[in-house]
C-alpha positions as CSV (number, residue, x, y, z in Angstrom):
1,M,-24.0,16.4,-17.5
2,S,-24.1,12.8,-18.2
3,H,-21.9,9.9,-17.1
4,R,-21.2,6.7,-18.6
5,P,-22.2,3.8,-16.8
6,F,-19.8,1.5,-15.3
7,R,-18.8,-2.0,-17.1
8,R,-17.3,-5.2,-15.7
9,A,-15.0,-6.7,-18.3
10,A,-15.6,-10.6,-18.5
11,T,-12.0,-11.1,-19.6
12,G,-9.3,-10.0,-20.0
13,V,13.8,11.4,-7.9
14,S,14.4,9.5,-4.6
15,L,12.2,7.0,-2.7
16,I,13.7,6.9,0.9
17,A,11.7,6.8,3.8
18,A,8.6,6.0,1.9
19,L,9.4,2.4,1.6
20,A,10.7,1.4,5.2
21,L,7.9,3.5,6.4
22,T,5.2,1.5,4.5
23,A,6.7,-1.8,4.6
24,C,3.6,-3.4,6.4
25,S,3.5,-6.2,3.2
26,A,1.0,-6.5,0.8
27,F,-1.2,-9.0,2.7
28,Q,-1.6,-6.7,5.7
29,E,-5.4,-5.8,6.6
30,P,-6.5,-2.0,6.4
31,I,-5.6,-0.1,9.3
32,I,-8.6,-0.2,11.8
33,N,-10.1,2.9,13.2
34,A,-7.2,4.7,14.8
35,G,-9.2,7.4,15.9
36,N,-8.2,10.8,16.6
37,V,-5.2,10.2,18.3
38,Q,-3.1,13.3,19.4
39,P,1.1,13.2,19.2
40,G,2.2,11.7,22.4
41,A,-1.1,10.3,23.4
42,T,-1.6,6.5,24.8
43,R,-3.9,4.0,22.9
44,S,-5.1,0.6,24.8
45,G,-1.6,-1.1,23.4
46,G,0.6,1.5,24.3
47,Q,2.4,4.6,23.5
48,V,1.9,5.9,19.9
49,A,5.0,5.1,17.9
50,T,7.6,7.7,16.5
51,L,9.2,8.1,13.4
52,G,13.1,7.2,13.4
53,V,15.6,8.6,11.2
54,P,14.9,8.0,7.3
55,T,17.2,5.4,5.7
56,E,17.6,5.3,1.7
57,I,16.7,2.4,0.2
58,V,16.3,3.0,-3.3
59,N,16.8,6.3,-5.7
60,G,16.6,7.3,-9.5
61,L,12.7,6.3,-9.4
62,K,10.5,8.4,-11.7
63,A,7.5,9.7,-9.7
64,P,6.7,6.5,-7.7
65,W,3.1,6.3,-6.7
66,G,2.0,2.8,-5.6
67,L,3.7,0.3,-3.6
68,T,3.1,-3.4,-2.8
69,F,5.2,-5.7,-1.3
70,L,6.0,-9.6,-2.3
71,P,6.4,-12.7,-0.1
72,D,10.2,-12.7,-0.9
73,G,10.4,-9.0,1.1
74,S,10.9,-7.2,-2.2
75,A,8.2,-4.5,-3.2
76,L,6.9,-3.3,-6.3
77,V,6.7,0.3,-7.1
78,S,4.5,1.8,-10.0
79,Q,6.0,5.0,-11.9
80,R,2.8,7.3,-12.6
81,I,4.1,9.0,-15.8
82,T,6.1,6.1,-17.4
83,G,3.5,3.4,-16.5
84,D,6.2,1.1,-15.5
85,I,6.4,-1.2,-12.8
86,V,9.9,-1.7,-11.1
87,R,10.8,-3.8,-8.3
88,V,13.0,-3.1,-5.8
89,P,15.1,-5.8,-3.9
90,A,14.2,-6.7,-0.2
91,G,17.6,-5.2,1.2
92,G,17.2,-2.2,-1.2
93,G,19.4,-1.2,-4.2
94,T,19.0,-0.9,-7.8
95,P,15.6,-0.9,-9.1
96,Q,14.6,-3.5,-11.9
97,T,12.0,-2.8,-14.4
98,V,9.6,-5.4,-14.7
99,G,7.3,-3.7,-17.3
100,T,5.3,-1.5,-19.0
101,V,1.5,-1.3,-18.2
102,P,-0.4,-0.8,-21.4
103,G,-3.1,1.7,-21.7
104,V,-1.6,4.3,-19.2
105,V,-2.1,8.0,-20.3
106,A,-0.3,10.3,-18.0
107,S,-1.8,13.5,-17.1
108,S,-1.5,16.2,-14.2
109,E,-2.3,13.6,-11.6
110,G,-3.4,10.5,-13.7
111,G,-1.4,8.0,-15.1
112,L,-0.5,4.5,-13.3
113,L,-1.5,4.8,-10.1
114,G,-2.0,2.7,-7.2
115,I,-1.0,-1.5,-7.1
116,V,-1.5,-4.2,-4.7
117,A,0.0,-7.9,-5.0
118,S,-2.8,-10.7,-4.9
119,R,-2.8,-12.5,-1.3
120,D,-1.9,-15.7,-3.6
121,F,0.9,-13.9,-5.5
122,A,3.1,-16.7,-4.9
123,T,1.2,-19.0,-6.9
124,D,-1.1,-16.5,-9.2
125,R,1.7,-13.9,-10.1
126,T,-1.5,-11.1,-10.0
127,V,-1.0,-7.9,-9.2
128,Y,-3.9,-5.1,-9.4
129,A,-3.8,-1.6,-10.9
130,Y,-5.4,1.5,-11.0
131,V,-4.8,3.0,-14.6
132,S,-5.7,6.4,-15.9
133,G,-6.2,6.0,-19.6
134,A,-7.4,8.3,-22.8
135,R,-11.1,8.0,-22.1
136,E,-11.7,6.3,-18.8
137,N,-10.1,5.0,-15.9
138,A,-9.8,1.2,-14.9
139,I,-8.7,-1.2,-12.5
140,V,-7.1,-4.2,-14.0
141,A,-5.2,-7.5,-13.1
142,L,-1.7,-7.9,-14.4
143,R,0.3,-11.0,-14.8
144,I,3.9,-10.9,-13.6
145,A,6.4,-12.9,-15.1
146,D,8.4,-15.4,-13.2
147,D,12.1,-14.0,-13.5
148,F,10.2,-10.6,-13.0
149,R,11.3,-9.3,-16.4
150,S,7.9,-9.1,-18.2
151,L,4.3,-8.1,-17.7
152,R,0.9,-8.7,-19.2
153,Q,-2.6,-7.2,-18.7
154,D,-4.5,-10.3,-17.8
155,R,-7.9,-8.8,-17.7
156,V,-9.9,-5.5,-16.8
157,L,-11.8,-5.7,-13.7
158,L,-13.7,-2.7,-13.8
159,D,-13.8,0.3,-16.3
160,G,-16.1,3.1,-16.8
161,I,-14.6,5.4,-14.2
162,Q,-14.7,9.0,-15.3
163,T,-11.0,10.7,-16.1
164,A,-9.5,14.1,-16.3
165,D,-6.7,16.2,-15.8
166,R,-6.7,16.1,-12.2
167,H,-8.4,14.1,-9.0
168,H,-8.2,10.5,-9.9
169,G,-7.9,9.1,-6.6
170,G,-6.4,5.7,-7.3
171,R,-5.8,4.2,-4.2
172,I,-6.3,0.5,-4.1
173,V,-6.0,-2.1,-1.3
174,I,-7.4,-5.7,-0.4
175,G,-9.4,-5.6,2.5
176,P,-9.8,-8.2,5.5
177,D,-12.8,-9.5,3.5
178,S,-10.4,-10.1,0.3
179,N,-12.0,-8.0,-1.9
180,L,-10.6,-4.8,-3.9
181,W,-11.3,-1.6,-2.0
182,I,-10.7,1.4,-4.4
183,G,-10.7,5.3,-3.6
184,T,-11.7,7.1,-6.8
185,G,-11.3,10.8,-7.3
186,D,-14.1,13.5,-8.4
187,A,-12.5,14.0,-11.9
188,F,-12.4,17.4,-10.7
189,E,-16.1,17.5,-10.6
190,P,-17.1,18.0,-6.8
191,Q,-20.7,17.0,-7.5
192,N,-19.9,13.3,-9.2
193,A,-19.1,12.6,-5.0
194,A,-23.2,12.6,-4.7
195,D,-24.2,11.1,-8.2
196,D,-25.4,7.8,-7.8
197,A,-24.7,7.0,-11.3
198,A,-21.1,8.1,-11.0
199,L,-18.0,5.9,-10.2
200,N,-16.3,8.8,-9.1
201,G,-15.7,10.4,-5.6
202,K,-16.7,7.0,-3.9
203,I,-15.0,3.9,-2.3
204,L,-15.6,1.0,-4.4
205,R,-15.7,-2.5,-3.7
206,I,-15.4,-5.4,-5.8
207,R,-14.2,-9.1,-5.7
208,P,-10.6,-9.8,-7.5
209,D,-12.3,-11.5,-10.0
210,G,-14.3,-7.9,-11.2
211,S,-17.5,-9.2,-10.0
212,I,-19.7,-7.2,-7.1
213,P,-20.1,-8.8,-3.5
214,R,-23.7,-9.5,-2.7
215,D,-23.2,-7.8,0.7
216,N,-22.4,-4.5,-1.2
217,P,-25.2,-1.7,-0.6
218,S,-26.8,-2.2,-4.0
219,P,-25.9,-5.7,-5.3
220,D,-25.5,-4.6,-9.1
221,S,-23.3,-1.6,-8.2
222,P,-19.6,-1.1,-7.2
223,I,-20.2,1.5,-4.8
224,Y,-19.6,1.0,-1.3
225,R,-19.5,4.4,0.1
226,E,-19.9,7.8,-1.2
227,Q,-19.2,10.1,1.9
228,V,-15.9,10.2,3.9
229,E,-14.2,11.4,6.9
230,P,-10.8,12.7,7.3
231,L,-8.5,11.3,10.4
232,P,-6.0,14.3,11.2
233,L,-3.4,12.5,12.7
234,D,-2.8,9.3,11.0
235,L,-4.0,10.4,7.3
236,K,-6.7,7.7,7.1
237,L,-9.8,7.8,5.6
238,Q,-12.5,6.6,8.0
239,A,-15.7,5.0,6.1
240,G,-17.6,4.5,9.1
241,G,-21.8,4.9,10.2
242,E,-24.6,5.7,8.0
243,G,-24.3,7.0,4.5
244,P,-26.5,7.4,1.4
245,R,-25.8,3.6,0.3
246,G,-26.4,2.6,3.7
247,K,-24.4,1.0,6.6
248,A,-20.5,1.4,6.4
249,P,-17.9,-1.3,7.8
250,K,-17.6,-0.6,11.3
251,G,-14.1,0.5,11.9
252,L,-12.5,0.4,8.3
253,S,-10.0,2.9,7.2
254,V,-8.3,3.5,4.1
255,P,-6.0,6.3,3.0
256,Y,-6.4,10.2,3.1
257,P,-7.4,11.1,-0.5
258,S,-4.1,13.6,-0.4
259,L,-2.5,10.4,-0.7
260,W,-4.4,9.2,-3.5
261,N,-4.0,12.3,-5.8
262,R,-0.7,13.2,-5.1
263,S,1.6,13.8,-8.2
C-alpha cells in the first residue's frame, strides 16, 4: 500500500451540556496529566469535581462537532455534515451562521471536524480547522469577518492526511507551546498508525503558520507521536514516555479518540 507524502502549503439536534461543560476558552492549555483518578477520589488540589444539572444553552444545531470559545465569551461550533461554522452568543440563544468552510466533504464520520481559535483572535480573526475533503484531509486557517457574517479560507497549513469513510480523527488544540496539536485517525486502516510514512493514526504538531517546529522528533516531519495510552476516567489521551519517534512531552494530554471520531 502506498501513501501520498504530506505537503505544507505556503499560502493559502440539541447542544446542551456540551457547551457548558467545555466552556474553558479557546486559549486554555491542554489538560496536564490528570492521572488515573477514580470517582470520589481526591487529588492534591482537593476533591474531584462532580457534574451538575445540565442547562440548555442552544438547540437546533446539525451534527455539531468542534467547539472553540472567543474572547467575548461567545462560541464557534463546527457542523460536521454541512461544513458550516455557527456562532453561539455568550449567554446562549439562537446560533448565527458565520459561513461555510470550502472543500468539506461529509462521510459517515468525516466532514468539518475540530476547530480552535487563534490566541490572537481579537486581532487576527483566525480559526484553525480540520477538514475532510474528497481526496484527503487537511488543516486549514480560516479568516472570520469582523461582523461574524462570513469567512474565507486563508491558507492550507497541512495536507496529505489520508481520508476514508470513517476514522478521520479531527481533534485540534493549541498547546502550551503555542503550537497546533492534531489527532488523526487511521482512515480505517490500523496499519497506518505504525507506518512512518503516513500522517494517520498519529499526534501531529505544527506551528500556526504550517511550518514544523525544530524540536519535533524529526525536524522535517509534523509527526510527534505514534502511540497513545487512554486514561479511563477523564477521557484524555496521554502522550507520555518513550515512543518510536522519541520522547513525548511529559504530562501532555489530549482528548480520547472516541471524541475525535464521534459522528
